[in-house]
C-alpha positions, -999 to +999 in steps of 0.1 A: +111-129+236+133-118+266+117-086+278+126-067+310+091-054+316+067-082+320+036-061+314+048-058+277+051-095+274+017-101+290+001-076+266+017-092+236+005-127+246-030-113+247-028-107+210-011-141+204+022-124+199+047-150+211+078-146+189+094-119+169+090-115+132+122-113+111+121-075+110+117-073+148+146-097+153+168-074+132+156-041+145+149-043+183+185-050+194+197-018+176+169+003+190+176-010+225+212+004+220+196+038+211+211+037+176+195+057+148+181+035+120+167+035+085+145+004+082+133-008+048+108-036+053+076-046+034+041-039+044+027-063+070+061-074+083+056-062+119+074-028+117+051-010+142+059-034+171+096-033+162+098+002+175+070+002+201+086-026+221+120-009+226+103+025+232+084+010+261+113-010+273+134+021+275+106+043+289+110+058+324+075+056+338+084+080+366+094+108+343+064+131+334+078+144+301+078+135+265+102+107+259+092+095+224+075+111+193+060+089+166+049+106+133+026+089+107+014+104+074-024+097+079-048+100+108-058+063+103-023+050+106-016+073+136-048+061+153-038+025+146-003+030+162-020+047+191-043+017+197-014-007+196+005+015+221-025+017+244-030-021+243+007-027+252+006-002+281-027-012+297-011-038+321+017-015+332+018-013+371+023+025+367+002+045+343+018+055+310+006+087+294+002+081+256-017+107+236-028+110+200-027+143+180-043+143+146-064+167+125-101+167+132-097+163+170-105+190+196-075+212+194-085+236+222-091+207+246-057+192+237-040+225+244-057+229+277-046+195+288-010+202+277-009+233+299-015+210+329+007+180+319+029+166+292+024+131+278+053+105+278+047+092+243+030+112+216+017+098+183+004+121+155+003+134+120+028+159+107+004+189+105-010+186+141+024+178+157+041+207+140+012+230+150+014+220+187+052+217+189+064+247+168+035+272+163+018+269+197+048+257+217+026+237+241+040+203+232+075+202+248+089+176+224+125+188+228+128+164+258+122+133+235+149+106+234+135+091+202+117+103+170+101+078+148+088+085+112+066+056+100+058+051+063+085+077+056+081+077+018+046+091+023+053+112+054+083+129+037+064+139+005+066+175-004+033+183+014+046+171+047+084+176+044+084+212+057+063+202+088+085+172+096+116+192+091+101+217+117+094+189+142+128+174+138+146+207+143+135+209+180+153+177+190+187+174+206+216+162+185+217+129+204+180+121+199+175+087+183+160+090+148+141+060+133+128+060+098+107+031+085+092+025+051+084-002+026+106+018+001+133+044+006+132+065-026+160+089-037+139+120-029+142+113+009+180+115+008+184+152+016+163+149+047+180+116+058+215+132+053+204+162+074+191+144+104+207+109+101+243+116+091+256+081+099+226+058+106+225+020+106+206+007+075+185-024+079+167-040+049+144-069+057+120-084+032+123-055+007+089-051-010+089-081-034+057-087-052+066-123-061+068-132-024+033-123-014+004-149-013-015-130-039-028-140-074-027-110-097-053-109-125-057-083-152-088-077-172-087-056-203-115-031-207-113-031-245-126+005-244-158-006-227-174+014-199-154+007-167-185+006-146-200-022-167-167-041-165-166-036-127-202-049-125-192-080-145-164-086-120-187-083-090-211-108-105-184-135-106-168-131-071-180-133-036-154-118-013-151-120+024-142-084+022-131-066-010-115-032-014-121-013-047-092+012-052-097+044-072-071+071-080-092+102-070-119+111-046-142+120-075-137+086-090-143+069-057-175+088-052-187+078-086-179+041-081-197+042-047-228+058-061-228+032-089-226+003-064-254+019-043-276+018-074-267-019-079-277-025-043-242-037-035-233-038+002-205-012+001-191+018+019-167+047+010-135+060+026-113+088+014-097+120+028-128+143+024-148+122+048-149+135+084-122+118+106-148+106+132-169+091+105-138+074+090-131+059+125-167+046+127-164+031+092-132+013+100-149-001+132-179-013+111-155-029+086-139-048+114-174-061+123-179-072+087-209-050+082-199-044+045-187-067+017-170-039-003-150-008+006-144+018-021-112+038-012-084+060-024-047+054-017-053+068+018-060+032+028-032+015+009-005+023+034+000+009+069-036+004+078-045-032+088-080-044+080-085-081+088-101-104+063-095-086+030-098-114+004-100-093-028-085-061-041-100-045-073-081-017-090-108+002-108-079+023-121-042+013-119-023+037-096+002+060-114+031+047-094+038+010-096+050+010-059+014+020-050+002-011-069+023-032-044+009-012-014-027-016-026-025-053-033-006-058+000-039-052+018-047-088+010-027-121+012-016-113+047-005-136+076-001-166+052-037-162+038-042-162+001-055-131-017-068-121-051-061-088-070-081-079-101-071-048-121-088-032-150-064-020-177-066-007-213-042+000-242-024+029-225-013+006-196+009-018-216+042-002-205+029-001-169+023-039-171+058-044-185+072-027-154+051-049-131+063-080-148+098-067-147+095-065-109+088-103-108+050-101-107+033-131-121+005-116-141-025-136-153-047-121-180-084-129-179-118-121-195-153-127-183-176-149-204-211-161-193-204-147-158-173-167-154-136-157-152-117-175-179-081-171-191-075-145-219-049-146-246-015-135-235-013-097-234+015-093-259+004-122-282-003-098-310+032-084-309+046-119-314+028-125-347+049-127-378+048-093-396+041-097-433+058-073-458+030-061-480+052-057-511+065-093-509+029-106-503+017-087-534+045-103-555+035-138-543-002-130-550+007-122-586+025-155-590-004-174-573-037-157-585-070-164-567-093-191-581-125-179-597-145-204-576-150-190-541-158-216-513-167-208-477-136-198-457-116-194-489-103-159-481-087-169-448-073-201-463-059-181-493-042-156-469-027-184-449-013-200-480+002-167-491+020-162-458+032-198-459+047-192-494+063-159-482+080-177-453+093-204-477+106-177-501+124-160-472+140-192-461+153-199-496+167-163-498+186-168-465+204-200-477 
């Protein structure tokens, strides 16, 4: 690393950050030239520092106005980016004013502080930023030289799109726009064309499930109660830290209550839980006070929790890209990870899509509290289909014996199918 500001280098060394990741090597030179970028890079590739480093390198510490705005879709991700930025600026010889704006914080206190002074770097969620920038006009973001949208495919969903559009509308035409995401879906194109008419596009390590250090196991419920199946999984594994993903808050609540009744050391995290309590829970997870975390997809994007060894999908997410994001919470930094997903008959097409993405799927079952390989998922579809009319004709030619021995029916059917195959071969000559 060849940085102009030594305090950044010192701060990075403190967290054992001594060389750039591939995405940082690709992105930082462009951002230092103040170019607008669309960056597609997989989860856990170092995207956050790829923009924080140039933001701080280009920052004018003497200028008491907003110079950079960073927008993230969730309070947890925004808080994490904020903690990274605070860690990187703590050794600066001149104080750098970095502030966090998310829902659940003291809005009146924030507005009072903004009347006295403006921060230099602001990090926040779409709703709170739009509120303070557009509605209250107390956050003077129009001075910003750069606007970063992290995890853009989540941030630019319909719920946030209007708010981010409002935020982006206050910037000058020359403001550097940076969009980062694991995937850049087609629905983002109207926004990107509006605010980034001719951006550079950088794709590094596109989300490729086959490249991650994760073993993917799939357990068929066979129409059994999912809670019982989950219990059988928990009796066979002993994770360092496991995350159990559910599709809805209601489902997550039910799983958490079930685990409590089983005396499993678990906690719960989803959007209905108070933000301060969520912050406390994340801190306790870092301290390894729990063995399991029950969560919704709030946690599947951008939030780093160290030591996640197992992911359990109580329900498969509706979008296969979220399967990748969920399982990407484990198998990080060259460590191995295990993902176990419950599925049933309706998920067959979904699994075909995952396999089509290059995912190596292993199918398992649990016997005597041990995980053992199951028959291949589509083994039944590979069986030879027997034409019932042809089989009837062969049966007429080869009537059953009057003497019935043990296992005779199965043996008789096998013989009939064998004769049918021979008859077909003769017919094809």
